[in-house]
Z-matrix of the N, CA and C atoms (Angstrom, degrees):
N
C 1 1.442
C 2 1.522 1 108.42
N 3 1.293 2 117.08 1 131.67
C 4 1.448 3 122.06 2 176.91
C 5 1.519 4 109.39 3 -123.10
N 6 1.304 5 116.41 4 158.04
C 7 1.457 6 122.15 5 177.16
C 8 1.509 7 108.57 6 -126.66
N 9 1.324 8 115.46 7 143.79
C 10 1.458 9 120.02 8 175.47
C 11 1.514 10 108.77 9 -106.48
N 12 1.313 11 116.46 10 139.65
C 13 1.457 12 122.78 11 -179.12
C 14 1.520 13 108.93 12 -135.52
N 15 1.322 14 114.90 13 152.23
C 16 1.452 15 119.94 14 174.40
C 17 1.513 16 106.84 15 -108.62
N 18 1.311 17 116.27 16 125.87
C 19 1.451 18 121.84 17 179.63
C 20 1.511 19 110.36 18 -125.64
N 21 1.303 20 116.17 19 -171.50
C 22 1.463 21 121.98 20 -178.94
C 23 1.523 22 112.29 21 -59.87
N 24 1.315 23 117.11 22 -24.84
C 25 1.466 24 121.07 23 -177.41
C 26 1.525 25 112.84 24 -105.63
N 27 1.334 26 117.42 25 16.02
C 28 1.451 27 120.73 26 177.90
C 29 1.515 28 112.43 27 106.75
N 30 1.314 29 114.78 28 -164.95
C 31 1.456 30 122.37 29 -178.15
C 32 1.526 31 110.30 30 -80.59
N 33 1.316 32 116.79 31 134.36
C 34 1.459 33 120.21 32 175.97
C 35 1.520 34 109.37 33 -141.03
N 36 1.313 35 115.97 34 160.17
C 37 1.458 36 122.35 35 -177.49
C 38 1.520 37 109.82 36 -111.04
N 39 1.313 38 115.17 37 133.58
C 40 1.465 39 121.69 38 176.28
C 41 1.518 40 108.33 39 -99.44
N 42 1.308 41 116.75 40 125.51
C 43 1.463 42 121.50 41 177.87
C 44 1.526 43 108.10 42 -107.68
N 45 1.325 44 117.45 43 143.10
C 46 1.467 45 119.47 44 178.79
C 47 1.525 46 111.10 45 -67.21
N 48 1.313 47 115.08 46 150.54
C 49 1.462 48 120.01 47 176.79
C 50 1.521 49 109.71 48 -72.61
N 51 1.329 50 117.31 49 149.25
C 52 1.468 51 119.29 50 175.78
C 53 1.531 52 109.71 51 -68.38
N 54 1.331 53 118.25 52 155.18
C 55 1.461 54 120.81 53 -179.40
C 56 1.525 55 113.39 54 -53.68
N 57 1.329 56 117.72 55 -35.26
C 58 1.460 57 119.64 56 -177.62
C 59 1.519 58 112.59 57 -66.33
N 60 1.326 59 118.71 58 -19.36
C 61 1.470 60 121.39 59 -179.85
C 62 1.524 61 111.53 60 -62.94
N 63 1.325 62 117.20 61 -24.60
C 64 1.468 63 120.60 62 179.55
C 65 1.524 64 112.28 63 -70.63
N 66 1.311 65 117.49 64 -8.80
C 67 1.465 66 121.30 65 -179.81
C 68 1.522 67 112.32 66 -89.92
N 69 1.299 68 117.76 67 -2.43
C 70 1.465 69 121.17 68 179.98
C 71 1.516 70 111.46 69 63.44
N 72 1.315 71 116.01 70 -133.23
C 73 1.464 72 121.76 71 -176.62
C 74 1.528 73 112.51 72 -63.68
N 75 1.317 74 117.71 73 -20.97
C 76 1.466 75 121.24 74 -179.22
C 77 1.533 76 112.37 75 -82.82
N 78 1.321 77 117.96 76 -2.79
C 79 1.467 78 121.81 77 -178.16
C 80 1.524 79 112.24 78 -58.30
N 81 1.321 80 117.52 79 -29.01
C 82 1.469 81 120.22 80 -179.72
C 83 1.528 82 111.76 81 -65.24
N 84 1.328 83 117.50 82 -21.22
C 85 1.469 84 120.74 83 178.73
C 86 1.523 85 112.28 84 -82.42
N 87 1.317 86 117.95 85 -15.91
C 88 1.461 87 122.80 86 -175.63
C 89 1.527 88 109.53 87 -79.12
N 90 1.319 89 116.89 88 81.24
C 91 1.466 90 121.66 89 -172.34
C 92 1.528 91 113.62 90 -67.74
N 93 1.328 92 117.99 91 -27.02
C 94 1.473 93 118.86 92 179.67
C 95 1.533 94 112.50 93 -96.68
N 96 1.332 95 117.02 94 -2.74
C 97 1.463 96 121.54 95 174.67
C 98 1.513 97 115.66 96 68.45
N 99 1.333 98 117.82 97 22.66
C 100 1.462 99 120.05 98 -177.51
C 101 1.532 100 113.71 99 -88.78
N 102 1.327 101 117.47 100 -0.11
C 103 1.463 102 120.15 101 178.57
C 104 1.511 103 114.32 102 83.93
N 105 1.327 104 116.87 103 9.57
C 106 1.458 105 122.94 104 178.20
C 107 1.521 106 108.43 105 -134.73
N 108 1.324 107 115.44 106 156.73
C 109 1.466 108 119.48 107 177.67
C 110 1.521 109 110.29 108 -114.26
N 111 1.316 110 115.82 109 122.80
C 112 1.462 111 120.73 110 173.93
C 113 1.528 112 108.33 111 -82.28
N 114 1.299 113 115.37 112 167.83
C 115 1.466 114 120.10 113 176.89
C 116 1.536 115 110.33 114 -60.32
N 117 1.339 116 117.12 115 -38.78
C 118 1.470 117 121.09 116 179.86
C 119 1.534 118 110.88 117 -65.83
N 120 1.330 119 117.78 118 -41.95
C 121 1.468 120 120.50 119 178.45
C 122 1.530 121 110.19 120 -63.78
N 123 1.315 122 115.99 121 -41.35
C 124 1.465 123 121.60 122 178.49
C 125 1.530 124 110.16 123 -60.44
N 126 1.320 125 116.28 124 -47.68
C 127 1.470 126 121.43 125 -178.57
C 128 1.529 127 111.39 126 -66.25
N 129 1.329 128 117.38 127 -33.23
C 130 1.466 129 120.06 128 -179.13
C 131 1.529 130 111.75 129 -64.17
N 132 1.316 131 116.24 130 -20.97
C 133 1.463 132 120.63 131 177.03
C 134 1.517 133 112.58 132 -89.26
N 135 1.341 134 116.89 133 8.01
C 136 1.460 135 120.74 134 178.32
C 137 1.518 136 113.49 135 76.67
N 138 1.305 137 116.85 136 20.20
C 139 1.468 138 120.52 137 -178.29
C 140 1.522 139 110.49 138 -92.88
N 141 1.316 140 115.89 139 153.03
C 142 1.463 141 121.72 140 -175.21
C 143 1.524 142 112.31 141 -80.38
N 144 1.329 143 115.18 142 141.79
C 145 1.464 144 121.65 143 -179.33
C 146 1.529 145 111.42 144 -59.91
N 147 1.324 146 117.76 145 -36.55
C 148 1.468 147 120.84 146 -179.13
C 149 1.525 148 110.87 147 -62.07
N 150 1.329 149 117.51 148 -36.47
C 151 1.463 150 120.99 149 178.14
C 152 1.532 151 110.41 150 -67.54
N 153 1.327 152 116.73 151 -38.35
C 154 1.469 153 121.04 152 176.16
C 155 1.527 154 109.20 153 -61.05
N 156 1.323 155 116.37 154 -48.64
C 157 1.462 156 120.95 155 -177.90
C 158 1.524 157 111.78 156 -60.87
N 159 1.316 158 117.48 157 -36.81
C 160 1.461 159 121.43 158 178.70
C 161 1.523 160 110.98 159 -64.08
N 162 1.319 161 116.80 160 -40.32
C 163 1.465 162 120.36 161 -177.12
C 164 1.526 163 112.94 162 -81.75
N 165 1.322 164 117.68 163 -25.33
C 166 1.468 165 121.52 164 -178.63
C 167 1.530 166 108.87 165 -78.15
N 168 1.316 167 116.41 166 75.31
C 169 1.464 168 121.34 167 -171.81
C 170 1.523 169 114.08 168 -67.54
N 171 1.344 170 117.98 169 -27.71
C 172 1.467 171 119.18 170 178.38
C 173 1.532 172 112.54 171 -93.27
N 174 1.318 173 116.50 172 2.01
C 175 1.470 174 123.92 173 174.02
C 176 1.527 175 113.84 174 56.10
N 177 1.350 176 116.39 175 39.38
C 178 1.454 177 118.96 176 178.72
C 179 1.531 178 112.71 177 -101.00
N 180 1.331 179 117.03 178 4.61
C 181 1.458 180 120.60 179 177.94
C 182 1.516 181 114.32 180 79.96
N 183 1.329 182 116.52 181 10.02
C 184 1.460 183 122.00 182 179.79
C 185 1.526 184 108.33 183 -136.06
N 186 1.325 185 116.10 184 134.06
C 187 1.456 186 119.68 185 173.44
C 188 1.517 187 108.32 186 -90.28
N 189 1.316 188 115.47 187 120.25
C 190 1.458 189 122.14 188 179.66
C 191 1.528 190 108.59 189 -100.18
N 192 1.324 191 117.69 190 159.35
C 193 1.469 192 120.08 191 -177.84
C 194 1.526 193 114.09 192 -53.41
N 195 1.317 194 117.82 193 -38.54
C 196 1.465 195 120.07 194 -179.85
C 197 1.534 196 111.39 195 -63.41
N 198 1.330 197 116.97 196 -36.79
C 199 1.470 198 120.27 197 178.77
C 200 1.521 199 110.34 198 -69.46
N 201 1.320 200 117.02 199 -38.31
C 202 1.462 201 121.04 200 179.50
C 203 1.530 202 109.50 201 -68.30
N 204 1.333 203 117.36 202 -44.98
C 205 1.472 204 121.24 203 179.44
C 206 1.516 205 110.55 204 -63.50
N 207 1.333 206 116.55 205 -40.46
C 208 1.454 207 121.05 206 179.58
C 209 1.522 208 110.85 207 -60.73
N 210 1.310 209 116.66 208 -42.39
C 211 1.467 210 121.34 209 179.87
C 212 1.522 211 111.22 210 -68.51
N 213 1.337 212 117.27 211 -39.43
C 214 1.469 213 119.94 212 178.09
C 215 1.515 214 109.88 213 -61.39
N 216 1.325 215 117.41 214 -41.30
C 217 1.463 216 120.84 215 178.69
C 218 1.515 217 111.44 216 -64.01
N 219 1.331 218 117.19 217 -39.46
C 220 1.462 219 121.41 218 178.44
C 221 1.513 220 110.94 219 -65.88
N 222 1.330 221 117.39 220 -38.27
C 223 1.466 222 121.21 221 -179.76
C 224 1.523 223 110.83 222 -65.25
N 225 1.322 224 117.30 223 -35.04
C 226 1.459 225 120.64 224 179.48
C 227 1.512 226 111.63 225 -68.11
N 228 1.341 227 117.08 226 -32.74
C 229 1.466 228 120.97 227 -178.02
C 230 1.520 229 112.04 228 -75.45
N 231 1.355 230 115.97 229 -24.91
C 232 1.488 231 119.96 230 -176.94
C 233 1.515 232 111.19 231 -71.58
């Protein structure tokens, strides 16, 4: 779905962000572009399994955007 808008510089089209964009800096690890990180995608980036397990709060073997955002917020408070 796209939207068209008129701005100071004329007509432009807004395109939705891909699902992986919700992962922030970790989006580069999302090789299938589904907006989630599997354990294999995490490991392919050279990251440690223990860090994956810490962030996978619902223990389903997949890092979802909410889990990644939650961890980023916790890191800022530390």
